[in-house]
N, C-alpha and C positions, 0 to 999 in steps of 0.2 A: 891529253891536252887540258888536264884539269888543274893547271897552275894559275888560272885567272884569279886575281886578287879578290874580285867580287864574289866568286864562287867559294873561295877559301873563307871569306867572312860569313857567307850564308851557312856553310857547313858548321860554323861556330855559333850558329843560331843568332846571327846578327841580320838585321833587315836588308833585303835586296829588292830594289824597285825596278821593274822592267815593263816592256810593252810587247804586244802581239803584233807581228808583221805579217799581214795577209798578202801583200804585194811584194814578191821577192825581187825588189830592185836594189842592187848594191848601194846606190846613192842614198836611199832611205836608211839602209842599215848604217852606213857611214855617218849620216846625220844623227841617228839615234845614239850611237856610241860616243860621238863627239859632244852630244848634248849632255852626256853623263849618265845614261841609263846603265844599270848594273847588269841587265841581261836582255836579250832579244829572243822571243819565241817565234821561230819560223812556223807558220801555221799550214800544215799539210792536211788538216781536216776540213776547214771551211775556206781556206785561202787558195790562191793560185799555186798549183803544184808544178814547179819548173825546176827540176833537179840541177841543171847546169847553173841557173841563176841562183838557186839556194846555196850551191857550192861556193859561188863567188861571195855571197853574203857571209858564209861561214869563214871564208878566208879573211874578210875584213874584220870580223869580230875577233879573230885570232890575234890580230895585231893591237888589241885594245885591252884594258883591264876588265872589260865585260866578259860574260860567258854566254854561250849559245845553247839554246834549248830548241827542240823540235817537237811539235805536237803532231803525232801521226794520226791516222784514221783509227777508229775503234777496232780493236782486235787485229790490227795489221802488224803482226809480229815480224814479218819479213822485212818491213821498213825499219825496224829498230836497229838491227845490225848495219843496214845500209847507211843510215844517217850517222851512226856512230863511226863507221868507216870514213865518212865524209869529214868528220871532225866535230860533231856535236858533243857538247859537254853533258847534256841532260836530255832525257826523253820524257815527254808527258803522254801518257796513254789515256785517252778518253773513256768514260763510262766503264770503269772497272767496277764490277758488282760483287765479285767473290774473291776469297783468298786464292782459289785455284787460278783465276785470271791474273791476280797479282804475281803469283809464283811463275806463271808463264811469261810475264813481262821480264822478270828478273832473269829467267833462263835464256830468253832471247837476247839479252844484253850481256850475258856472261859467256866468256870463251870456254870451250870444252877442255877437259871432260866434265867440269862442274856445270856447264851450261850448254845451250844448243847453238850459240853463236860461233860461226866459223870465220876464220880470217887467214889470209896468206901472210900477214905481217907487212905487206907492202902498201897498205891503204894510207890515205892521207893522215888518218888519226895517228899513225905510227911514223909520221914523217917519211912516208914512202920507203920504209924499211930501215931508216937511219936510227930508230929507237925501238925498244922492245915492247911488245904488247903487254898491257897490264891484265892480270888475271882477276882483278877486282872489278865489280860492276860499276858503271858510272852513276851519276845522280839519276834516280828513277822516281818519277812522281805519278801517282795514280789520281786521276780526276774522279771525284765523287759527285755523281750527277743523278742518282736515282734513290728511291726508297729502299730498294734491295741492297744497294751499296751501304746505306746508312745502317741497315739492320745487321750487316756483316762487317762494319767498319773496325771493330775491335780485332777481328781475325785478319783483316786486310793489313792493318798497320803493324801487325806482328810478323808479317812476311819477311824472312831474312833477305837482306839485300835491297829492300824497298826503302827509298830515302824519305818519303813523305807522301802527303795527300794534299790535293788542291780542290777546293769546293767550287763547283760550277753553278752559280746562283740561278741562272735562267732555266737551265735544264732540270736542276733539282726541284725548283719550285713547280715547274710544269709537271714533273712526274708525281709530285705530291698533290696535284690537282688544285694548285693555287698559283697559277702562272704569274710570275713577276709581282706577286703579293708577298713581299718579304716580311710583312708584319703578321702574317697568318700564323696561328699557333703551331700548325704542323711544320711549317718551315723553320720557325725559331727553335722548336724542339730538335729537329733534325740537325740544324746547324750546330747547336750546342753539343749534340751527341758526337759529332765528328771532332769538334774541338777537344772534348773531354778525352776521346780515344787517342788522338794524336799526342796530346800532352802527356797522358799516362805512358805511352810507348816511347816518348822522347824522340819522335820523328818530326820532320819539318811539316809545317802547316802553312797553307796559303789560300788566297782567293783574290778577288778584285773588290775594291770598295763599291758599295751599292746602297740603295736607300735603306736606312736603318742600321747600316753597318759601315760607318765612316772609317777612315784610316786610323784615327785615334783609338777607336773601339777594337779594331782588328789587332793592332799592335799590342794593346793591353791584354788581349786574350791569347797572345803567343804567335800570331801569324807573322811569318818572316818572308815568305815568297809572295811579294805583292805585285799584282798585275795592274799597273796604273791606267793603261789605256791601250787601244788598238789603233794602228796607223790609219785605218779607213775612217774611224771616228774623228780623229784630229784633222785629217784632210777634208772630210765632209763639212765639219763645223767651221773650219777655217775658210773654206771656199764660200760657204753661205754667209758667214759674217762679213767677209770682205765685199761680196756682191751686194749684200743688203746696204752696207754703208755707201758703196759707189752709186747704187740706184737712188738712194735718198738724196745724195748731193746732186745727181743728174736731174732728179725731179724738181728739186727746189730751185736749181739754177735755171732750168728751162722754163719753169713757171714764171720766173721773174722776167 
């Protein structure tokens, strides 16, 4: 299912802008792709894990130019093949710290005998048996979220079959003992090290804009997998903004 136009552009190292969906409601997915997002990440690490609902979300994305990614839980290799069978185009594995872990991700996403993924060929990813399984791994992205990962990043990005790396700002800064202080020398050095390694290996690079790292700076440094926002943040801030406006009108009207 890797024929999505947005995915094709990303693989050509053109920017793709997406969001994280923590609430697997198909209507939200539909609104996201109709709004023009290039990809949707279904969050199975911090979000609600509801596989039937997530399957419905994947079915909606399949009918759009966007592509579907799934963030599984750290080290949950069994979920990799399952969500690929559901029809995910990409997998994000959190907290990859070593090249061994990166290789395990690739193996879990690759059909045998080259990998450890098994399939009957009748999964949704193969149109329930109407198309042949691909022996090539899908887009696989390792989340870099620790000092250990930064120390090993040159070896991680050299892993055959790994499509790229995504920096997790909050977790990385916390592991560097400068939580959410993105101007700290340790964070800036680590961030630059990941960028340098990804560029040298010619793999995809991504993150989300955050203080000190606006979108313009990220694009100039080669980031192409851009996580613009999470659904819960948009909903929360939208709710609060509308409520604040309504309460202000109510207060001024009633006071009069």
